[in-house]
C-alpha positions as CSV (number, residue, x, y, z in Angstrom):
1,M,0.0,0.0,0.0
2,N,1.6,3.4,-1.0
3,V,1.6,6.5,1.2
4,A,-1.4,8.1,-0.5
5,R,-3.6,5.0,-0.1
6,A,-2.6,4.5,3.6
7,A,-2.7,8.1,4.8
8,P,-6.5,8.5,5.5
9,S,-6.7,5.2,7.4
10,A,-3.5,5.7,9.3
11,A,-4.4,9.2,10.3
12,L,-7.8,8.1,11.5
13,V,-6.3,5.2,13.5
14,A,-3.9,7.5,15.2
15,A,-6.7,9.9,16.2
16,M,-8.9,7.1,17.4
17,L,-6.0,5.7,19.5
18,A,-5.6,9.0,21.2
19,L,-9.2,9.9,21.6
20,P,-10.0,8.0,24.9
21,F,-7.0,9.8,26.6
22,V,-7.6,13.4,25.4
23,G,-11.3,13.5,24.4
24,S,-14.5,14.2,26.4
25,E,-17.1,11.5,27.0
26,Y,-19.1,13.0,24.1
27,A,-16.1,12.9,21.8
28,V,-15.5,9.2,22.7
29,A,-19.2,8.5,22.0
30,I,-18.9,10.0,18.6
31,G,-15.7,8.1,17.9
32,F,-17.3,4.9,19.0
33,E,-20.2,5.5,16.5
34,L,-17.7,6.4,13.7
35,L,-15.7,3.2,14.3
36,M,-18.9,1.2,14.2
37,W,-19.9,2.5,10.8
38,I,-16.4,2.1,9.5
39,A,-16.4,-1.6,10.4
40,L,-19.9,-2.1,8.9
41,T,-19.2,-0.2,5.7
42,Q,-15.8,-1.9,5.1
43,S,-17.5,-5.3,5.5
44,W,-20.2,-4.3,3.0
45,T,-17.5,-3.3,0.6
46,V,-16.1,-6.8,0.5
47,L,-19.3,-7.9,-1.2
48,S,-21.1,-5.0,-2.8
49,G,-18.2,-2.6,-3.5
50,M,-16.2,-5.3,-5.2
51,T,-18.8,-7.5,-6.9
52,G,-21.4,-4.8,-7.7
53,Y,-24.1,-6.8,-5.9
54,I,-25.7,-4.0,-3.9
55,S,-26.9,-5.4,-0.5
56,L,-29.6,-3.7,1.5
57,G,-29.7,-6.6,4.0
58,H,-26.6,-6.2,6.1
59,A,-28.8,-5.3,9.1
60,V,-29.6,-9.0,9.3
61,F,-26.0,-9.8,10.2
62,Y,-25.8,-6.9,12.7
63,G,-29.0,-8.1,14.3
64,L,-28.1,-11.8,14.5
65,G,-24.8,-10.9,16.1
66,A,-26.5,-8.7,18.7
67,Y,-29.1,-11.4,19.5
68,F,-26.5,-14.1,19.9
69,V,-24.3,-12.1,22.2
70,V,-27.3,-11.0,24.4
71,L,-28.5,-14.6,24.7
72,T,-25.1,-15.9,25.7
73,Y,-23.8,-13.0,27.8
74,G,-23.0,-14.2,31.3
75,T,-22.7,-17.8,30.1
76,V,-20.1,-17.6,27.4
77,P,-17.1,-15.3,27.9
78,L,-17.2,-12.2,25.8
79,W,-13.8,-13.0,24.2
80,L,-15.5,-16.1,22.8
81,S,-19.1,-15.0,22.2
82,L,-18.0,-12.2,19.8
83,P,-16.1,-14.5,17.5
84,L,-18.9,-17.0,17.7
85,A,-21.3,-14.3,16.6
86,G,-19.1,-13.8,13.6
87,L,-19.0,-17.5,12.9
88,L,-22.8,-17.8,13.2
89,N,-23.2,-15.1,10.6
90,L,-20.6,-16.8,8.4
91,L,-22.6,-20.0,8.5
92,F,-25.9,-18.2,8.0
93,A,-24.6,-16.3,5.0
94,T,-23.1,-19.4,3.5
95,A,-26.4,-21.2,3.9
96,V,-28.5,-18.6,2.2
97,S,-25.9,-17.3,-0.3
98,L,-26.6,-19.8,-3.1
99,P,-30.3,-18.9,-3.6
100,V,-29.8,-15.2,-2.8
101,L,-26.9,-14.8,-5.2
102,R,-28.8,-16.4,-8.1
103,V,-30.4,-13.0,-8.8
104,R,-28.8,-9.8,-9.9
105,G,-29.4,-6.1,-10.0
106,P,-32.5,-4.7,-8.3
107,Y,-33.8,-8.2,-7.6
108,F,-30.7,-8.8,-5.4
109,V,-31.3,-5.5,-3.6
110,I,-34.9,-6.4,-2.9
111,L,-34.1,-10.0,-1.9
112,T,-31.4,-9.0,0.6
113,F,-33.8,-6.4,2.1
114,G,-36.6,-9.0,2.3
115,L,-34.3,-11.6,3.9
116,S,-33.4,-9.1,6.6
117,E,-37.0,-8.3,7.3
118,L,-37.9,-12.0,7.3
119,V,-35.3,-12.9,9.9
120,K,-36.4,-9.9,12.0
121,Y,-39.9,-11.1,12.2
122,V,-38.8,-14.7,12.9
123,V,-36.8,-13.4,15.9
124,L,-39.9,-11.3,16.9
125,A,-42.1,-14.4,16.7
126,V,-39.6,-16.4,18.8
127,E,-39.3,-13.7,21.4
128,A,-43.1,-13.4,21.6
129,A,-43.4,-17.2,22.0
130,L,-40.9,-17.0,24.9
131,G,-42.8,-14.1,26.5
132,E,-39.9,-11.7,25.9
133,F,-40.4,-8.3,24.3
134,G,-36.9,-6.9,25.0
135,R,-33.8,-8.1,26.9
136,M,-31.8,-6.1,29.4
137,V,-28.1,-6.9,29.7
138,F,-26.4,-6.3,33.0
139,G,-22.8,-6.2,34.1
140,V,-21.5,-5.1,30.7
141,P,-17.9,-3.8,30.2
142,G,-17.3,-0.1,30.4
143,V,-17.5,2.2,27.4
144,I,-13.7,2.5,27.1
145,A,-13.3,-1.3,27.0
146,L,-16.0,-1.6,24.3
147,Y,-14.4,1.3,22.4
148,W,-11.1,-0.6,22.1
149,I,-13.0,-3.7,20.9
150,M,-14.8,-1.6,18.3
151,L,-11.5,0.0,17.2
152,A,-10.1,-3.5,16.7
153,L,-13.1,-4.5,14.6
154,A,-12.8,-1.3,12.4
155,V,-9.1,-1.9,11.8
156,A,-9.7,-5.6,11.1
157,A,-12.5,-4.7,8.5
158,T,-10.2,-2.2,6.8
159,V,-7.3,-4.6,6.6
160,L,-9.7,-7.3,5.3
161,V,-10.7,-5.0,2.4
162,E,-7.1,-4.3,1.5
163,L,-6.0,-7.9,1.7
164,V,-8.9,-9.2,-0.4
165,R,-8.4,-6.5,-3.0
166,R,-4.8,-7.5,-3.4
167,T,-5.4,-11.2,-3.9
168,R,-6.4,-13.1,-7.0
169,F,-9.8,-13.6,-5.3
170,G,-10.3,-9.9,-5.0
171,Q,-9.3,-9.3,-8.6
172,G,-11.9,-12.0,-9.5
173,L,-14.5,-10.1,-7.6
174,L,-13.7,-6.9,-9.5
175,A,-14.0,-8.9,-12.8
176,I,-17.4,-10.1,-11.7
177,R,-18.5,-6.5,-11.1
178,E,-17.3,-5.5,-14.6
179,E,-18.9,-8.4,-16.5
180,E,-19.9,-11.5,-14.8
181,T,-20.5,-13.6,-17.9
182,A,-17.1,-12.7,-19.3
183,A,-15.4,-13.4,-15.9
184,E,-17.0,-16.9,-15.9
185,A,-15.8,-17.5,-19.5
186,M,-12.3,-16.6,-18.4
187,G,-12.3,-19.4,-15.8
188,I,-13.1,-17.4,-12.7
189,P,-15.2,-19.6,-10.3
190,V,-18.0,-17.0,-10.1
191,V,-20.4,-18.8,-7.8
192,R,-17.7,-19.8,-5.3
193,Y,-16.2,-16.3,-5.3
194,K,-19.6,-14.6,-4.7
195,M,-20.5,-17.1,-1.9
196,L,-17.1,-16.5,-0.2
197,A,-17.5,-12.7,-0.5
198,Y,-21.0,-12.9,1.0
199,G,-19.7,-15.0,3.9
200,L,-16.7,-12.7,4.6
201,S,-18.9,-9.6,4.5
202,A,-21.1,-11.1,7.2
203,I,-18.5,-11.9,9.9
204,I,-17.6,-8.5,11.3
205,P,-21.1,-7.1,11.3
206,G,-22.1,-9.9,13.6
207,M,-19.4,-8.9,16.1
208,V,-20.2,-5.2,15.7
209,G,-23.9,-6.0,16.5
210,G,-22.8,-7.8,19.7
211,V,-20.7,-4.9,20.9
212,M,-23.5,-2.5,20.2
213,A,-26.0,-4.6,22.2
214,L,-23.6,-4.4,25.2
215,R,-23.2,-0.6,24.6
216,T,-26.9,0.0,24.7
217,T,-27.4,-2.7,27.4
218,Y,-30.7,-3.5,25.7
219,F,-31.8,-5.8,22.9
220,E,-35.0,-5.2,21.0
221,P,-35.5,-6.9,17.6
222,Q,-37.1,-3.9,15.8
223,A,-34.0,-1.8,16.7
224,A,-31.4,-4.5,16.2
225,F,-32.7,-5.4,12.7
226,D,-33.6,-1.8,11.8
227,P,-33.3,-1.4,8.0
228,I,-31.9,2.1,8.6
229,V,-28.6,0.3,9.4
230,S,-28.5,-1.1,5.9
231,F,-29.5,2.2,4.3
232,T,-26.9,4.1,6.3
233,I,-24.1,1.6,5.3
234,L,-25.1,2.1,1.6
235,T,-25.2,5.9,1.9
236,M,-21.7,6.0,3.5
237,A,-20.3,3.7,0.9
238,I,-21.7,5.9,-1.9
239,I,-20.4,9.1,-0.3
240,G,-17.0,7.6,0.2
241,G,-16.8,6.0,-3.2
242,S,-14.1,3.5,-4.4
243,D,-13.8,-0.2,-4.0
244,D,-10.9,-0.1,-1.5
245,A,-10.5,0.8,2.1
246,R,-10.2,4.6,1.6
247,G,-13.7,5.1,0.5
248,P,-15.6,3.7,3.5
249,V,-13.2,5.6,5.9
250,L,-13.8,8.9,4.2
251,G,-17.5,8.3,3.7
252,T,-18.2,7.3,7.2
253,A,-16.1,10.2,8.7
254,F,-17.9,12.7,6.5
255,L,-21.5,11.5,7.1
256,T,-21.0,10.9,10.9
257,L,-19.5,14.3,11.5
258,L,-22.0,16.1,9.2
259,S,-24.9,14.3,11.0
260,E,-23.6,15.4,14.4
261,L,-23.1,19.0,13.2
262,L,-26.6,19.2,11.7
263,W,-28.2,17.5,14.7
264,A,-26.6,19.9,17.1
265,R,-27.3,23.1,15.1
266,A,-30.6,22.3,13.3
267,P,-32.3,19.4,15.1
268,E,-35.8,20.3,13.7
269,I,-34.7,20.1,10.0
270,Y,-31.4,18.2,10.1
271,L,-32.8,15.1,8.3
272,I,-34.0,17.4,5.4
273,I,-30.7,19.2,5.2
274,L,-28.9,15.9,5.3
275,G,-31.1,14.4,2.5
276,V,-30.6,17.5,0.3
277,A,-26.8,17.4,0.9
278,L,-26.7,13.7,0.0
279,I,-28.6,14.2,-3.3
280,A,-26.3,17.1,-4.2
281,F,-23.3,15.1,-3.3
282,V,-24.3,12.1,-5.5
283,L,-25.1,14.4,-8.4
284,L,-21.9,16.5,-8.1
285,L,-19.4,13.8,-7.0
286,P,-20.7,10.5,-8.4
287,Q,-17.2,8.9,-7.7
288,G,-17.4,9.9,-4.1
289,I,-14.9,11.6,-1.9
290,C,-12.3,9.1,-2.7
291,G,-12.7,9.5,-6.4
292,W,-12.4,13.3,-6.0
293,L,-9.4,13.3,-3.7
294,F,-7.6,10.4,-5.5
295,P,-8.6,10.4,-9.1
296,P,-7.4,7.3,-11.0
297,R,-4.3,7.9,-13.1
298,R,-4.7,7.8,-16.8
299,P,-2.2,5.7,-18.7
300,A,0.4,7.7,-20.5
301,T,-0.1,8.0,-24.2
């Protein structure tokens, strides 16, 4: 990775490492939220950014991870339950990937959204049958401890994107995005690559969901499987642009800070302002912040 590619992520990691020591509680809370969205958006990039299969269903992985950690908290050590939440999502994504990835374009978008909603209502039905309408979690780690875990997940997700992108597997995913039929004709195992990308993109969101369940100390299926999670991930990815790790870092930083600024100064109309800003951003910078700051080099003629 050259200096230009590494600079945004390295600068952000340095700032996030220092934040708990020099920042206020409010600043740490904002940093925690930023790290959460970085981890989620980077994971989304492994599938959607590289293959072009736009998912609106990553909330299902977030929610399943939160549900698993809440159910096992106090019985299974946290250092084990978080990786198990990621493994659960990997198994779930692998199980559903073959039928889900049979469709493309808007059909895939709708199917992933529908799958997330289906799982949400299954969890709601299970909880209702058990007489549970929300679960409190007691004795959770402190905010700073959870902050370090979230920082580790954000870094891991960023490294994952860069590692995948540099492998033959990652180049195969990019080829699928450009022209799937041609990629298959060239000998790329399209089905296996898509299934693997779908599984990899599900692991870290499960762990992030588990950490967030402990951060809020409460689990409620409607909130854990909220489709706003999926829409926010997509929005941040579009704003950031690119199919590598720089885009999600820049997109999440921009949207998180902008949202906080608007919420603090114009709470009555901040969603309207944010929506207008997003539309203008997409129209004026279709390649995202990353494409604007780091335009692709044209080959010399």
